Each structure stands twice: as C-alpha cells, then as structure tokens.
N, CA, C and O atoms as CSV, one atom per row, in Angstrom:
chain,resi,resn,atom,element,x,y,z
A,1,MET,N,N,-83.260,-54.981,-25.570
A,1,MET,CA,C,-83.734,-53.804,-24.628
A,1,MET,C,C,-82.430,-52.767,-25.790
A,1,MET,O,O,-81.413,-53.126,-26.384
A,2,LEU,N,N,-83.029,-51.629,-25.688
A,2,LEU,CA,C,-82.208,-50.398,-26.854
A,2,LEU,C,C,-81.084,-49.558,-25.708
A,2,LEU,O,O,-81.332,-49.212,-24.553
A,3,ILE,N,N,-79.888,-49.400,-26.439
A,3,ILE,CA,C,-79.226,-48.576,-25.883
A,3,ILE,C,C,-77.924,-47.528,-26.806
A,3,ILE,O,O,-77.122,-47.628,-27.734
A,4,GLU,N,N,-78.368,-46.639,-25.893
A,4,GLU,CA,C,-77.247,-45.628,-27.130
A,4,GLU,C,C,-76.191,-45.116,-25.739
A,4,GLU,O,O,-76.345,-45.054,-24.519
A,5,ALA,N,N,-75.056,-44.805,-26.719
A,5,ALA,CA,C,-74.090,-43.816,-26.340
A,5,ALA,C,C,-74.481,-42.371,-25.215
A,5,ALA,O,O,-75.515,-41.709,-25.296
A,6,VAL,N,N,-74.028,-42.279,-24.810
A,6,VAL,CA,C,-74.474,-40.530,-23.678
A,6,VAL,C,C,-74.022,-39.655,-24.602
A,6,VAL,O,O,-74.712,-38.946,-25.335
A,7,ASP,N,N,-72.295,-39.755,-24.522
A,7,ASP,CA,C,-71.851,-38.450,-25.248
A,7,ASP,C,C,-71.273,-38.865,-26.412
A,7,ASP,O,O,-71.725,-38.402,-27.459
A,8,HIS,N,N,-70.388,-39.623,-26.447
A,8,HIS,CA,C,-69.290,-39.819,-27.580
A,8,HIS,C,C,-69.584,-41.222,-27.902
A,8,HIS,O,O,-69.943,-42.187,-27.228
A,9,PRO,N,N,-69.350,-41.054,-28.996
A,9,PRO,CA,C,-69.618,-42.689,-29.807
A,9,PRO,C,C,-68.736,-44.086,-29.200
A,9,PRO,O,O,-67.554,-44.086,-29.542
A,10,ILE,N,N,-69.190,-45.284,-28.329
A,10,ILE,CA,C,-68.163,-45.959,-27.987
A,10,ILE,C,C,-68.045,-47.502,-28.728
A,10,ILE,O,O,-68.962,-47.827,-29.481
A,11,ARG,N,N,-67.076,-48.303,-28.537
A,11,ARG,CA,C,-67.171,-49.132,-28.716
A,11,ARG,C,C,-67.096,-50.764,-27.912
A,11,ARG,O,O,-65.966,-51.052,-27.518
A,12,TYR,N,N,-68.148,-51.773,-27.662
A,12,TYR,CA,C,-68.877,-52.310,-27.132
A,12,TYR,C,C,-68.127,-53.321,-27.944
A,12,TYR,O,O,-68.337,-53.246,-29.155
A,13,ARG,N,N,-66.839,-54.765,-27.319
A,13,ARG,CA,C,-66.989,-55.929,-27.933
A,13,ARG,C,C,-67.065,-56.915,-26.584
A,13,ARG,O,O,-66.930,-56.905,-25.361
A,14,PHE,N,N,-67.485,-58.054,-28.095
A,14,PHE,CA,C,-68.085,-59.362,-26.765
A,14,PHE,C,C,-67.756,-60.794,-27.196
A,14,PHE,O,O,-67.385,-60.842,-28.368
A,15,PRO,N,N,-67.785,-61.752,-26.684
A,15,PRO,CA,C,-67.318,-62.655,-27.616
A,15,PRO,C,C,-68.053,-62.916,-28.740
A,15,PRO,O,O,-69.144,-63.376,-28.404
A,16,GLY,N,N,-67.945,-62.833,-29.837
A,16,GLY,CA,C,-68.493,-63.069,-31.052
A,16,GLY,C,C,-68.841,-61.971,-32.181
A,16,GLY,O,O,-69.330,-62.198,-33.288
A,17,GLY,N,N,-68.366,-60.378,-31.480
A,17,GLY,CA,C,-68.892,-59.291,-32.269
A,17,GLY,C,C,-68.919,-58.331,-30.950
A,17,GLY,O,O,-68.865,-58.341,-29.720
A,18,GLU,N,N,-69.095,-57.115,-32.616
A,18,GLU,CA,C,-68.943,-55.991,-30.942
A,18,GLU,C,C,-69.938,-55.291,-31.476
A,18,GLU,O,O,-70.488,-55.694,-32.501
A,19,ILE,N,N,-70.335,-54.073,-30.821
A,19,ILE,CA,C,-72.036,-52.937,-31.335
A,19,ILE,C,C,-70.821,-51.788,-31.409
A,19,ILE,O,O,-69.835,-52.171,-30.780
A,20,ARG,N,N,-70.700,-50.852,-31.847
A,20,ARG,CA,C,-71.126,-49.630,-31.629
A,20,ARG,C,C,-72.074,-48.476,-32.071
A,20,ARG,O,O,-72.707,-48.123,-33.065
A,21,LEU,N,N,-71.723,-47.911,-30.252
A,21,LEU,CA,C,-73.433,-47.500,-29.649
A,21,LEU,C,C,-72.487,-45.881,-30.573
A,21,LEU,O,O,-71.353,-45.627,-30.978
A,22,GLU,N,N,-73.590,-45.313,-30.518
A,22,GLU,CA,C,-73.962,-43.465,-30.640
A,22,GLU,C,C,-75.281,-43.066,-30.448
A,22,GLU,O,O,-76.381,-43.458,-30.835
A,23,PRO,N,N,-74.712,-41.870,-29.497
A,23,PRO,CA,C,-75.348,-40.607,-28.772
A,23,PRO,C,C,-76.670,-40.691,-30.132
A,23,PRO,O,O,-76.411,-40.935,-31.311
A,24,GLY,N,N,-77.742,-40.482,-29.701
A,24,GLY,CA,C,-79.124,-40.027,-30.226
A,24,GLY,C,C,-79.453,-41.789,-31.338
A,24,GLY,O,O,-80.492,-41.916,-31.986
A,25,ARG,N,N,-78.866,-42.380,-31.320
A,25,ARG,CA,C,-79.006,-43.608,-32.444
A,25,ARG,C,C,-79.032,-44.955,-30.808
A,25,ARG,O,O,-78.335,-45.061,-29.799
A,26,PRO,N,N,-79.916,-45.523,-31.219
A,26,PRO,CA,C,-80.727,-46.279,-29.999
A,26,PRO,C,C,-80.103,-47.987,-30.819
A,26,PRO,O,O,-80.532,-48.132,-31.963
A,27,VAL,N,N,-79.354,-48.943,-30.384
A,27,VAL,CA,C,-79.341,-49.868,-30.758
A,27,VAL,C,C,-80.083,-51.236,-29.746
A,27,VAL,O,O,-80.080,-51.340,-28.519
A,28,GLU,N,N,-80.494,-51.881,-30.462
A,28,GLU,CA,C,-81.327,-52.829,-29.916
A,28,GLU,C,C,-79.815,-54.293,-29.558
A,28,GLU,O,O,-79.025,-54.823,-30.338
A,29,VAL,N,N,-80.091,-54.511,-27.616
A,29,VAL,CA,C,-79.443,-55.026,-27.252
A,29,VAL,C,C,-79.487,-56.493,-26.705
A,29,VAL,O,O,-80.682,-56.674,-26.938
A,30,GLU,N,N,-79.129,-57.520,-26.223
A,30,GLU,CA,C,-79.937,-58.768,-25.661
A,30,GLU,C,C,-79.890,-58.159,-24.041
A,30,GLU,O,O,-79.036,-57.461,-23.494
A,31,PRO,N,N,-80.841,-58.579,-23.657
A,31,PRO,CA,C,-81.390,-58.026,-22.073
A,31,PRO,C,C,-79.745,-57.483,-21.853
A,31,PRO,O,O,-79.059,-56.462,-21.807
A,32,GLU,N,N,-79.644,-59.686,-21.711
A,32,GLU,CA,C,-78.051,-60.082,-20.729
A,32,GLU,C,C,-76.945,-59.096,-20.572
A,32,GLU,O,O,-76.445,-58.545,-19.591
A,33,ARG,N,N,-76.749,-59.056,-21.701
A,33,ARG,CA,C,-75.279,-58.561,-21.767
A,33,ARG,C,C,-75.832,-56.600,-22.027
A,33,ARG,O,O,-75.140,-55.684,-21.583
A,34,ALA,N,N,-77.041,-56.386,-22.739
A,34,ALA,CA,C,-77.654,-54.634,-21.685
A,34,ALA,C,C,-76.683,-54.428,-20.843
A,34,ALA,O,O,-75.663,-53.741,-20.789
A,35,ALA,N,N,-77.712,-55.829,-19.645
A,35,ALA,CA,C,-77.469,-55.173,-18.347
A,35,ALA,C,C,-76.028,-55.272,-18.082
A,35,ALA,O,O,-75.500,-54.429,-17.356
A,36,LYS,N,N,-75.238,-56.372,-18.684
A,36,LYS,CA,C,-73.477,-56.028,-18.076
A,36,LYS,C,C,-73.012,-54.846,-18.252
A,36,LYS,O,O,-72.396,-54.149,-17.446
A,37,LEU,N,N,-73.665,-54.356,-20.576
A,37,LEU,CA,C,-73.496,-53.010,-20.442
A,37,LEU,C,C,-73.621,-51.950,-20.454
A,37,LEU,O,O,-73.434,-51.095,-21.320
A,38,LEU,N,N,-74.014,-51.920,-19.290
A,38,LEU,CA,C,-74.814,-51.154,-18.423
A,38,LEU,C,C,-74.072,-50.640,-17.410
A,38,LEU,O,O,-73.669,-49.494,-17.210
A,39,VAL,N,N,-73.884,-52.164,-16.486
A,39,VAL,CA,C,-72.703,-51.911,-15.450
A,39,VAL,C,C,-71.146,-51.702,-16.161
A,39,VAL,O,O,-70.391,-50.867,-15.663
A,40,ARG,N,N,-70.888,-52.185,-16.872
A,40,ARG,CA,C,-69.481,-51.900,-17.128
A,40,ARG,C,C,-69.523,-50.380,-17.420
A,40,ARG,O,O,-69.052,-49.677,-16.526
A,41,ALA,N,N,-69.868,-49.931,-18.204
A,41,ALA,CA,C,-69.910,-48.621,-19.096
A,41,ALA,C,C,-70.710,-47.164,-17.854
A,41,ALA,O,O,-70.842,-46.071,-18.404
A,42,GLY,N,N,-70.963,-47.213,-17.007
A,42,GLY,CA,C,-71.421,-46.927,-16.049
A,42,GLY,C,C,-72.106,-45.577,-17.137
A,42,GLY,O,O,-72.787,-45.737,-18.150
A,43,ALA,N,N,-71.497,-43.836,-16.306
A,43,ALA,CA,C,-72.783,-42.906,-17.272
A,43,ALA,C,C,-71.611,-42.590,-18.604
A,43,ALA,O,O,-71.267,-41.423,-18.793
A,44,LYS,N,N,-71.133,-43.541,-19.352
A,44,LYS,CA,C,-71.031,-43.655,-20.854
A,44,LYS,C,C,-72.235,-43.835,-22.023
A,44,LYS,O,O,-72.360,-43.222,-23.083
A,45,VAL,N,N,-73.220,-45.081,-21.346
A,45,VAL,CA,C,-74.168,-45.105,-22.218
A,45,VAL,C,C,-75.415,-45.592,-21.149
A,45,VAL,O,O,-75.312,-46.098,-20.032
A,46,ARG,N,N,-76.675,-45.223,-21.970
A,46,ARG,CA,C,-78.255,-45.530,-21.068
A,46,ARG,C,C,-79.198,-46.380,-21.999
A,46,ARG,O,O,-79.249,-46.505,-23.222
A,47,ALA,N,N,-80.135,-47.072,-20.659
A,47,ALA,CA,C,-80.892,-47.668,-21.354
A,47,ALA,C,C,-81.825,-46.088,-22.124
A,47,ALA,O,O,-81.777,-44.888,-21.856
A,48,ILE,N,N,-82.651,-46.963,-23.210
A,48,ILE,CA,C,-83.254,-45.681,-23.778
A,48,ILE,C,C,-84.911,-46.142,-23.853
A,48,ILE,O,O,-85.138,-46.253,-25.058
A,49,THR,N,N,-85.685,-46.338,-23.382
A,49,THR,CA,C,-87.307,-46.330,-23.650
A,49,THR,C,C,-87.997,-46.035,-24.793
A,49,THR,O,O,-88.253,-44.838,-24.931
A,50,PRO,N,N,-88.480,-46.985,-25.893
A,50,PRO,CA,C,-89.194,-46.104,-26.670
A,50,PRO,C,C,-90.582,-45.483,-26.891
A,50,PRO,O,O,-91.687,-45.452,-26.348
A,51,VAL,N,N,-90.097,-45.120,-27.717
A,51,VAL,CA,C,-92.576,-43.898,-27.476
A,51,VAL,C,C,-93.333,-44.852,-28.148
A,51,VAL,O,O,-93.278,-45.519,-29.181
A,52,MET,N,N,-94.068,-44.675,-27.179
A,52,MET,CA,C,-95.334,-45.710,-27.055
A,52,MET,C,C,-96.596,-44.556,-27.188
A,52,MET,O,O,-96.701,-43.535,-26.508
A,53,HIS,N,N,-97.428,-44.980,-28.163
A,53,HIS,CA,C,-98.482,-43.911,-28.354
A,53,HIS,C,C,-99.723,-44.405,-27.852
A,53,HIS,O,O,-99.420,-45.476,-27.325
A,54,PRO,N,N,-101.179,-44.194,-27.695
A,54,PRO,CA,C,-102.509,-44.709,-27.433
A,54,PRO,C,C,-102.358,-45.121,-28.944
A,54,PRO,O,O,-101.659,-44.443,-29.697
A,55,GLY,N,N,-103.199,-46.535,-29.487
A,55,GLY,CA,C,-103.604,-47.179,-30.680
A,55,GLY,C,C,-102.867,-48.158,-31.215
A,55,GLY,O,O,-103.269,-49.169,-31.791
A,56,ASP,N,N,-101.097,-47.604,-30.867
A,56,ASP,CA,C,-100.026,-49.095,-30.572
A,56,ASP,C,C,-99.951,-50.078,-30.186
A,56,ASP,O,O,-99.792,-50.323,-28.990
A,57,ARG,N,N,-100.080,-51.242,-31.420
A,57,ARG,CA,C,-100.388,-52.610,-30.482
A,57,ARG,C,C,-98.911,-53.192,-29.994
A,57,ARG,O,O,-97.965,-52.971,-30.751
A,58,ILE,N,N,-98.706,-53.810,-28.958
A,58,ILE,CA,C,-98.285,-54.201,-28.285
A,58,ILE,C,C,-98.407,-56.291,-27.913
A,58,ILE,O,O,-99.347,-57.068,-28.079
A,59,THR,N,N,-97.547,-56.426,-27.592
A,59,THR,CA,C,-97.303,-57.956,-26.847
A,59,THR,C,C,-96.522,-57.367,-25.488
A,59,THR,O,O,-95.818,-56.383,-25.263
A,60,TRP,N,N,-97.170,-58.828,-24.470
A,60,TRP,CA,C,-96.463,-59.268,-23.449
A,60,TRP,C,C,-97.161,-60.452,-23.438
A,60,TRP,O,O,-98.240,-60.871,-23.857
A,61,THR,N,N,-95.397,-61.210,-22.304
A,61,THR,CA,C,-95.793,-62.050,-21.687
A,61,THR,C,C,-96.561,-62.595,-20.274
A,61,THR,O,O,-95.790,-62.205,-19.397
A,62,ARG,N,N,-97.406,-63.124,-19.768
A,62,ARG,CA,C,-99.396,-63.086,-19.327
A,62,ARG,C,C,-97.888,-64.069,-17.646
A,62,ARG,O,O,-96.787,-64.593,-17.820
A,63,GLY,N,N,-98.320,-63.950,-16.946
A,63,GLY,CA,C,-97.833,-64.546,-15.583
A,63,GLY,C,C,-97.775,-66.381,-15.856
A,63,GLY,O,O,-96.818,-67.145,-15.735
A,64,ASP,N,N,-99.938,-66.803,-16.467
A,64,ASP,CA,C,-98.915,-67.944,-17.084
A,64,ASP,C,C,-98.155,-68.258,-17.783
A,64,ASP,O,O,-97.931,-69.450,-17.996
A,65,LEU,N,N,-97.441,-67.176,-18.430
A,65,LEU,CA,C,-96.301,-67.427,-19.979
A,65,LEU,C,C,-96.804,-68.051,-20.832
A,65,LEU,O,O,-96.276,-69.088,-21.234
A,66,THR,N,N,-98.324,-67.438,-21.496
A,66,THR,CA,C,-99.162,-66.872,-22.433
A,66,THR,C,C,-98.631,-65.924,-22.669
A,66,THR,O,O,-98.018,-65.245,-21.844
A,67,VAL,N,N,-98.776,-65.647,-24.014
A,67,VAL,CA,C,-98.406,-64.724,-24.964
A,67,VAL,C,C,-99.931,-63.390,-25.075
A,67,VAL,O,O,-101.038,-63.862,-25.334
A,68,GLN,N,N,-99.849,-62.364,-24.933
A,68,GLN,CA,C,-100.981,-61.733,-24.726
A,68,GLN,C,C,-100.514,-60.294,-25.869
A,68,GLN,O,O,-99.484,-59.628,-25.757
A,69,GLN,N,N,-101.620,-60.103,-26.944
A,69,GLN,CA,C,-101.536,-59.047,-27.208
A,69,GLN,C,C,-102.498,-57.643,-27.015
A,69,GLN,O,O,-103.526,-57.807,-26.359
A,70,GLY,N,N,-102.205,-56.184,-27.582
A,70,GLY,CA,C,-103.375,-55.147,-27.208
A,70,GLY,C,C,-103.051,-54.166,-27.953
A,70,GLY,O,O,-101.995,-54.000,-28.565
A,71,VAL,N,N,-103.994,-53.484,-27.904
A,71,VAL,CA,C,-103.814,-52.064,-28.404
A,71,VAL,C,C,-103.997,-51.299,-27.272
A,71,VAL,O,O,-104.789,-51.253,-26.330
A,72,VAL,N,N,-102.896,-50.640,-27.705
A,72,VAL,CA,C,-102.700,-49.072,-25.890
A,72,VAL,C,C,-103.764,-48.388,-26.352
A,72,VAL,O,O,-103.992,-48.165,-27.541
A,73,ASP,N,N,-104.561,-47.978,-25.235
A,73,ASP,CA,C,-105.414,-46.713,-25.139
A,73,ASP,C,C,-105.321,-45.962,-24.028
A,73,ASP,O,O,-106.143,-45.064,-23.845
A,74,CYS,N,N,-104.487,-46.168,-23.276
A,74,CYS,CA,C,-104.039,-44.839,-22.554
A,74,CYS,C,C,-102.229,-45.182,-21.595
A,74,CYS,O,O,-101.821,-46.234,-21.103
A,75,LEU,N,N,-101.762,-44.225,-21.643
A,75,LEU,CA,C,-100.330,-44.156,-20.739
A,75,LEU,C,C,-100.438,-43.975,-19.358
A,75,LEU,O,O,-101.306,-43.122,-19.171
A,76,HIS,N,N,-99.857,-44.469,-18.046
A,76,HIS,CA,C,-99.780,-43.968,-17.039
A,76,HIS,C,C,-98.241,-44.080,-16.677
A,76,HIS,O,O,-97.683,-45.054,-17.182
A,77,THR,N,N,-97.230,-43.008,-15.659
A,77,THR,CA,C,-96.177,-43.471,-15.072
A,77,THR,C,C,-96.953,-43.323,-13.716
A,77,THR,O,O,-97.838,-42.475,-13.593
A,78,ASP,N,N,-96.564,-44.247,-12.613
A,78,ASP,CA,C,-96.483,-43.843,-11.308
A,78,ASP,C,C,-95.185,-42.426,-11.266
A,78,ASP,O,O,-94.381,-41.832,-11.984
A,79,PRO,N,N,-95.750,-42.482,-9.810
A,79,PRO,CA,C,-93.929,-40.974,-9.167
A,79,PRO,C,C,-93.354,-41.769,-9.180
A,79,PRO,O,O,-92.235,-41.281,-9.337
A,80,ASP,N,N,-93.216,-43.076,-9.111
A,80,ASP,CA,C,-91.568,-44.182,-8.888
A,80,ASP,C,C,-90.810,-44.211,-10.171
A,80,ASP,O,O,-89.597,-44.410,-10.119
A,81,GLY,N,N,-91.542,-43.992,-11.583
A,81,GLY,CA,C,-91.099,-44.071,-12.715
A,81,GLY,C,C,-92.129,-45.449,-13.234
A,81,GLY,O,O,-92.579,-45.319,-14.372
A,82,THR,N,N,-92.414,-46.383,-12.690
A,82,THR,CA,C,-93.382,-47.375,-13.033
A,82,THR,C,C,-94.418,-47.076,-14.097
A,82,THR,O,O,-95.472,-46.468,-13.912
A,83,GLY,N,N,-93.755,-47.845,-15.816
A,83,GLY,CA,C,-95.451,-47.454,-16.490
A,83,GLY,C,C,-96.079,-48.514,-16.814
A,83,GLY,O,O,-95.617,-49.635,-17.027
A,84,TRP,N,N,-97.008,-48.200,-16.846
A,84,TRP,CA,C,-98.511,-48.767,-17.429
A,84,TRP,C,C,-98.922,-48.338,-18.411
A,84,TRP,O,O,-98.957,-47.134,-18.669
A,85,ALA,N,N,-99.530,-49.748,-19.556
A,85,ALA,CA,C,-100.225,-49.327,-20.542
A,85,ALA,C,C,-102.180,-50.524,-19.838
A,85,ALA,O,O,-102.590,-51.547,-19.290
A,86,PHE,N,N,-102.649,-48.926,-20.647
A,86,PHE,CA,C,-104.421,-49.585,-20.459
A,86,PHE,C,C,-104.556,-50.440,-21.809
A,86,PHE,O,O,-104.511,-49.602,-22.710
A,87,TYR,N,N,-104.675,-51.489,-22.270
A,87,TYR,CA,C,-105.337,-51.331,-23.272
A,87,TYR,C,C,-106.308,-52.359,-23.836
A,87,TYR,O,O,-106.406,-53.281,-23.027
A,88,THR,N,N,-106.872,-52.505,-24.642
A,88,THR,CA,C,-107.613,-53.237,-24.934
A,88,THR,C,C,-107.633,-54.445,-26.194
A,88,THR,O,O,-107.058,-54.176,-27.248
A,89,VAL,N,N,-108.321,-55.772,-26.024
A,89,VAL,CA,C,-107.873,-56.938,-26.223
A,89,VAL,C,C,-108.594,-56.953,-27.570
A,89,VAL,O,O,-109.171,-55.872,-27.685
A,90,PRO,N,N,-108.797,-57.719,-28.621
A,90,PRO,CA,C,-109.529,-57.788,-29.554
A,90,PRO,C,C,-111.192,-58.027,-29.137
A,90,PRO,O,O,-112.057,-57.356,-29.700
A,91,ASP,N,N,-111.515,-58.980,-28.165
A,91,ASP,CA,C,-113.117,-59.498,-27.523
A,91,ASP,C,C,-113.052,-58.286,-27.463
A,91,ASP,O,O,-114.041,-58.051,-28.157
A,92,GLY,N,N,-112.640,-57.217,-27.160
A,92,GLY,CA,C,-113.692,-56.283,-26.518
A,92,GLY,C,C,-113.323,-55.915,-25.173
A,92,GLY,O,O,-113.742,-54.926,-24.571
A,93,SER,N,N,-112.603,-56.680,-24.794
A,93,SER,CA,C,-111.934,-56.358,-22.978
A,93,SER,C,C,-110.827,-55.547,-22.615
A,93,SER,O,O,-109.778,-55.449,-23.252
A,94,TRP,N,N,-111.013,-55.180,-21.940
A,94,TRP,CA,C,-110.083,-54.269,-21.280
A,94,TRP,C,C,-109.120,-54.750,-20.241
A,94,TRP,O,O,-109.589,-55.606,-19.490
A,95,GLY,N,N,-107.425,-54.262,-19.948
A,95,GLY,CA,C,-106.591,-54.646,-18.763
A,95,GLY,C,C,-105.584,-53.690,-18.783
A,95,GLY,O,O,-105.588,-52.884,-19.713
A,96,VAL,N,N,-104.739,-53.631,-17.949
A,96,VAL,CA,C,-103.281,-53.152,-17.576
A,96,VAL,C,C,-102.508,-53.435,-17.328
A,96,VAL,O,O,-102.320,-53.743,-16.151
A,97,VAL,N,N,-101.227,-53.552,-18.551
A,97,VAL,CA,C,-99.645,-54.219,-18.273
A,97,VAL,C,C,-98.767,-53.419,-17.628
A,97,VAL,O,O,-98.718,-52.272,-18.073
A,98,ASN,N,N,-98.110,-53.652,-16.785
A,98,ASN,CA,C,-96.542,-53.312,-16.500
A,98,ASN,C,C,-95.572,-52.833,-18.044
A,98,ASN,O,O,-95.492,-53.731,-18.883
A,99,LEU,N,N,-95.162,-52.037,-18.246
A,99,LEU,CA,C,-94.704,-52.077,-19.016
A,99,LEU,C,C,-93.197,-52.607,-18.913
A,99,LEU,O,O,-92.550,-53.019,-19.875
A,100,THR,N,N,-92.906,-52.559,-18.068
A,100,THR,CA,C,-91.648,-54.033,-17.796
A,100,THR,C,C,-92.262,-55.685,-18.346
A,100,THR,O,O,-91.612,-56.706,-18.122
A,101,TYR,N,N,-93.104,-55.689,-18.807
A,101,TYR,CA,C,-94.064,-56.586,-19.466
A,101,TYR,C,C,-93.514,-56.965,-21.075
A,101,TYR,O,O,-92.961,-57.889,-21.672
A,102,VAL,N,N,-94.030,-55.670,-21.318
A,102,VAL,CA,C,-94.319,-56.183,-22.510
A,102,VAL,C,C,-92.741,-55.722,-23.176
A,102,VAL,O,O,-91.791,-55.013,-22.843
A,103,THR,N,N,-93.152,-56.646,-24.369
A,103,THR,CA,C,-91.657,-57.444,-25.082
A,103,THR,C,C,-91.850,-57.067,-27.195
A,103,THR,O,O,-91.159,-57.555,-28.089
A,104,THR,N,N,-92.920,-56.158,-27.319
A,104,THR,CA,C,-92.826,-55.267,-28.384
A,104,THR,C,C,-93.948,-54.311,-28.469
A,104,THR,O,O,-95.145,-54.446,-28.217
A,105,ARG,N,N,-93.132,-53.138,-28.962
A,105,ARG,CA,C,-93.929,-51.502,-28.641
A,105,ARG,C,C,-94.007,-51.088,-30.231
A,105,ARG,O,O,-94.493,-50.007,-30.564
C-alpha cells in the first residue's frame, strides 16, 4: 500500500527498521504495517491510490486464488468510491475487477 505524510515529514519506527514519510512522496508499505500506521498516525498520514490509465497492464488475484493479468480498457468509480477496472485479457475476452483486488498497477 502506498502511504505518504500529509503536512510534515514523519518517521515511523517498527521492529527491524523505520520508514521516513514525506508529503508528496508516497512509499510502498506492507499492507499490515500500513493499516497499523494509518490507525496510529491518524490525520498525519494517508493512503495513496496509484494513478491508473487505459492501456496499463494490471494483475489481480481471482476468487479461486489464480493470478490474472489484463490490460485496462476503462475505469469507473461508483458514488460510494468503489473503483472498477474494465479489462481485456490476451485471448480477447473482457471483464471487470474491483480495484481492491488489483495487486500491480
């Protein structure tokens, strides 16, 4: 998960190391660690959603735990903020995936 500081740089220490977060410079943080940091730091840090564009290749894990790849055709965001990517796979078929499940962008 990408995390960045909101107003001022912040240093987050954890067993085995530390991370320095700065505004405007997102850092990739392990999901479990990022969730804890978001709770502990409150409004001092935020999660960043990477920008995705049509033509980008994405990877996600399906419900049956297989890994799937496709090329983004278009993006949609529901009124509640849920993001979706409509994609095409190499055999020409298409589908849609909730952006929550996309692991590489």
